[in-house]
N, C-alpha and C positions, 0 to 999 in steps of 0.2 A: 545579411552580411555573409561574405565568404570566409571560411575559417582561415584562409591564407592572409586575410586582412588583419587578423588578430596578432598581437605582439607576443607570439609564442616561439619558443626555441625550435631549432631544426628537429631534434629528436621527437618532440611532441607533434610537430607538423607531419613528420614521417608516419607516426602512429595514427594520426587523424586520417591521412590518406589511405593507410592500410585497412582501416575499419570502414572506409567508404563515406566518411562525413564530408560534405561539401559546403552547404549553406547552414548557417546557424538557425536554430529555432528561436522564437521570440524570447523565451526565458534565458537562453544562452546569449542572445544579442544584448540584453539589458543587464545580465548579471556578471558575465565574464569580464568586461572592461573594468568596472569598479573593483571586482575581485582581484584582478591583476594589479590594481593600484594599492591593494592592501586593506581596502575598506571592509568592515563587517557588513554582512549581507543578510537580509530577510527576503527569501525568495518564495513566492507562492504561485503555483501554476498547476493546472490539471494534470492527471497522470499521463504518462506516455509522451511528455513534451521535451524530454532531454535534460531533466534537472541534474542527473548524475554527472554528466559531462560538464554541466554549468558550475559545479563546485570542484570537481576533480582537476580540471585543467588549470584554473588559477592557483589551486593549492600546489599542484605539481610544479608549476612555473616558479612559485616562491621557493620550494625546496631545492630546485635545481640552481637557482640564483644564489641561495644562501646555504650552500652545502658546508657542513662542518662534520668532521669525523666523530661519530658517536654511535653507540649501540642503542641509544634511547629513541623512541619514536618521535618524529617531528610533525606528523599529521595523524590525528585520530578522527575517525568517522564513526559516530554512534547511530545505530539503526535498531528498530524495535523487534524485528523477527530474523530468524535464521535465514529464511529465504531471501530477504532483502540484503542481508550481509553478504550472502553468496553472490547475488546479482551485482552488487556494487563492487565486490572483489574481482569478479570477472571483467567488469568494465575497467577497473583500475589496472588489472594485468595487461589488458590490450593497450591502454593509453601510456603505460610505463614501459612497454616492450622494448623501446630503443634507448632506455635510460638505465642507470645502475640502481634505481630505487627498489628497495626491498619491501615487500608487502606481506602481511599475514592477516588471515581472517580468523576472528576469535568469537566463537559462539558455542552454546551448549549443544550436547548431542554428538559433538565431534571429539576426536582423540585429543585430550588435554595435554598428553605427553608431547605430542608433536608441536602443539602451540607453545608449550613451555620451552622446548628446544629452540624454536625459531626466535622467540622473544629474547632468550639468553644469548643467542649468537648475534643478535642485533637486527633491527628492522627500522625502516624509515616511516612506514605507513601501517597503522593498525585500524582495521575495520571490524567493528565489534558490536555485539548486543551488550547493553549495560550490565545485565546480570553476570555474564561470563567475564566481562572485563573487571568487575568488582571482585570476582573470585581470584583472578590473577593479581589484583592489587593486594588482597589479603595474604596471598602467598609470596608477596614481594618479588613477583616476576617482572614487574614493569615500573619504570620511573618516567615521570613526565617533565623533568626539569629542562629538557631541551625542546619542548613542544613549541611549535610555531603556529599551527593552524588546527582549529577544532571545527568539526562539522556535525550538526544535529540534523539527521535526515528523517523525515516523517515525524516531526516533533509532536504533532497532535496525537498521533497514535501512541507514542511513548508515554505521554501524559495519561491517556485513557487506560493504558496497561499498568499504570501505577509505578512507573520508573522514576518519577520525580525525585524521591529521596536518593536513589542511586546516582542520578544525574548530578544532583547537587554535591554529593560526596566526590564524584569523579572530577567535576569542574573545580571543586575546592582544592584539589591536589595539583592543579595546573597553574602555570605562570599567568599572572594577570595581563601581562603584555603579550598578546597573541591576536591572531585574526580568527574571528568566530563567524561561521556561516550557518544559517538556519534555513532549511528548505522543507516544504511540505505542499500538499495539494489543497489543504484548507488551513485557515489561519484564525481559529476562534480566539476570543479574548484571553483564555489561559496561556496560549502560546505566546501572545504578544507580551504578557506579563513575564514569561520566561525569557523572552528576548531582552526585556529591560534589565533583568538580573545579570545576564551573561554577555551583553554586547555594549559597545560604545558607539553612539551616533551611527547606527547601521543605515545603509542604503536599502530602501524598501522597494522590491520589485514584485508587482502583482500582474499576473497574466490570466484573464478569465477566471477570477477567483470563484471557487465553489460552483463551477458550472461544468457539466459533462460535455464532451464533444457533441456538436450538432449532428454528427453522423450516427449517433446512437438513437435508435427508435425505442422509446420507453412505453411500457404498458403495464397496467395493473389488471390482474385476473382475480376478482373476488371468488372465493371458494370456501365451502365449509371445511373446517380443520381436518375432519376425518377423510376428506377426499383429495387432500393435497398431493399425495403420492400418485394416486390414480390420474389426476390432472397432469402432473409432470410427465408421466409415461405417455399420455395421450398427446401432449405437446411434442414430445420427441417423435412420435409416430406421424404427426400431421405436418410438421415443419421441416424445412430443408436445413438440417443441422450438420454443420461441418465439425465443430467441436463445441461442447457446452460445459461451462463452469457453473456449478450449483453450490450456493452458500446455505449452510444450515446454522442454527443458533448454538447447538450443542454437539459434543462428540458422539453422544448416544444417538441423536437424531441422524447424524452423518452416517453412522454404521447401519442404522435401520434402512435409510433411503438407499444406500449402496447395495445392501442385500436384496431389496425389492427390485431395484433396476437390474441387478444381475439375474434374478429369477425371471425377469421379463426379456432376457437374452440381449441385454445391452452391454457393450464393452465399457466397463466402468472401473475407476480407481478412486481411492479415498485418501485424504491426508488430514490429520489433526494432531494435537499435542501428544497423544499416546503412542504415536508411531515413532520408531527409531529413525535417526537421521537418514540412514541408508535406504529405509523403506520410503521415506518421503521423497528422497531424490529419485528413486526408481519410479514412483508414481508420477512425479512431475515430468521426468524424461519420457515415460510411456505416453503421457498425454501430449507432450510436445511433438513426439514423433508420429502420432496418429494411431498408436497401438490401442489407446483408450479413446472412445468418442466423448465420454463424460468423465469429469473430475468433480467429486464431491468434497467440499472443504468447509471447515469452520473459518472464522475470521482470520485465521493464521495466514491465509493466502490472499487476503484482499489487498495487501501491500507487497510490493516486491516480486509479483508474479508477471514477468515480462515475456509473454508468449504471443507471437503473431498468429493470426488466423482463428482466434476464438470468435465464433459467429454468434453465440448466445451466452448471456449471463443470466442465471435464474436465481432470484432471491427466494429460495424455498421458505425461509423465515425472514421477516422484515428485520433489518439491522437495528441495533439498540440506539444508535446515534445517527442523526441525519447526514453528518459528514461521511459516515461509513458507506452510505448509499452511493455517494459520489465516487468513492474509491473502488467499491465493488464493481459498479457498472463500467468504470473506466478500464476494466480488463478486456473489454471488447472494443471494436472500432479503432484499433491501433494502426499506426502507419497509414493513415488516410483511408482505411477500409471502413465499410459499413458494419453495423452490428445491432443486435436486438438485446434489450434489457427487460426482462419480465419479472414482475414481483407478484407472488401468490399472497393474497390478502384475505385475512379472516376478520371477523367483527372485532376481535381484540386488538387488531393492528391499526384501527382508524386513527388513534391519537398520534402514532408515529408517522403515518402517512400524511397527516395534516402538517407535521413539523417538516417533513421532507419537501412537500409542495411549497411550504413557506420559504424554505431555503432556496428552492429552485425559482421561486417567483411565478409559478404557474401550476395549473393542475395537470396531472398525468392522466392520459386516456385510460378509461376502464373498458375491458373487453371480456367477452365470453367465447368459449371454444365451441364451434358448431359441432353438433352431434354428441357432445359430452353430457352424460346424465348427472345433473346437479341435484337430483331429487332422491338419491340413495339415502335411506333412513339413517339417522345418526345412531351408532351403537350406544348401548347404555353407558359404557365407560367414557364416551366422549361428550355426553350431555352436560351442559353447564348447570350450575345450581341456580336457584331462584335469585339469590343474592348477586351472583355474577351477571345474570340477565338484567337486573335492575341497574347495576353499575354501567353496563354497556349502553343501555337506553339513555341514561343520564349523560354519559360521555358523548354519545352521538349527537344529542341535541345541543350540547355545549360547543362541539366542534362546528356544527352547522352555523350556529350563531356567530362564532368567531370568523368563519370563512366569509360570511355575508358582510360582516363589519369591515373586513379588509378589502372589500370590493372584488373578490375573486382571486386575490393574491397579489403580493408585491414582493420585490426582492429585498432581502434583509440587508 
């Protein structure tokens, strides 16, 4: 469908042309028309498919049709991370450029005084993380009595991050008569339960649920734990890397890997929760501009990191949830490009790899790097205990039995 075929006002069509949108993506094709009709929406599609415009455009259309003079927000978008709030806010600014809609981004790490000033002067659209929005609610800086539309973006991540109590409190302050749109790249049962609590007869739109783009070449590289950083450096040296995003499990691990890559003369930056917001923005902008070839990140960047040209995503540590694997590797192969997703796998990771492959419905190819010495002795600090070895052996047998019982894999 061409955007000009959608029943959108001239100011929105003008903005669409300015940003260069022409044909709608599948999620936009199926979600925007019922959204324009005022239906609640459950939208599920893989990352990089245009979900943001799929909820902003019908929400903006409703605000422009039902304009009433008020200082209170009429649209609230909740997102799990600062980076995603910033990304959605930038998209909102572009799409509202030819309207009088007033937008504010509300998230931790930014100047709260400026946020308070904008909220008190009056806004139409609030894009926020739940925690900071709750802070403004406690300070009585915001009133939802005129709210018309609520959007939950990446709801599965918000549940994983423990935001459910905050979300329930926020929604409990909002009018029951509203349009609620819920979007994410994966839709596990807890999210569907959330939808039942907050929505009324939603239109459900699923596009390639829980499947990464076909353009992503996926591979597992089994490696002893103490050789993971050495293998990462070797991969960088042997592969044609335009830009590489590396995910670690902890902030401490991110700092260590960043230091070791820097010592190996790699241009590298790092972001995680301990960095100030301006430091995180500087790292992301440096990575986006090509100043840094490698960006090391914790899960904070697996959502809302919309950067074209990422050629490689490396799971230095296997994610804690199978759905996170989909989100992480979706950072590459955007805008119809190709990309490589590589996961470094230790013996301890086999249980999660089984769950990831079960979600994908197929096994991921295992590879070794030519010329890499996998036989470097394990230092004493890295040797597992006898109890851990027994647990690993038992776990491996159990996984093998389950994989054979499912005939090599089936889609969930």
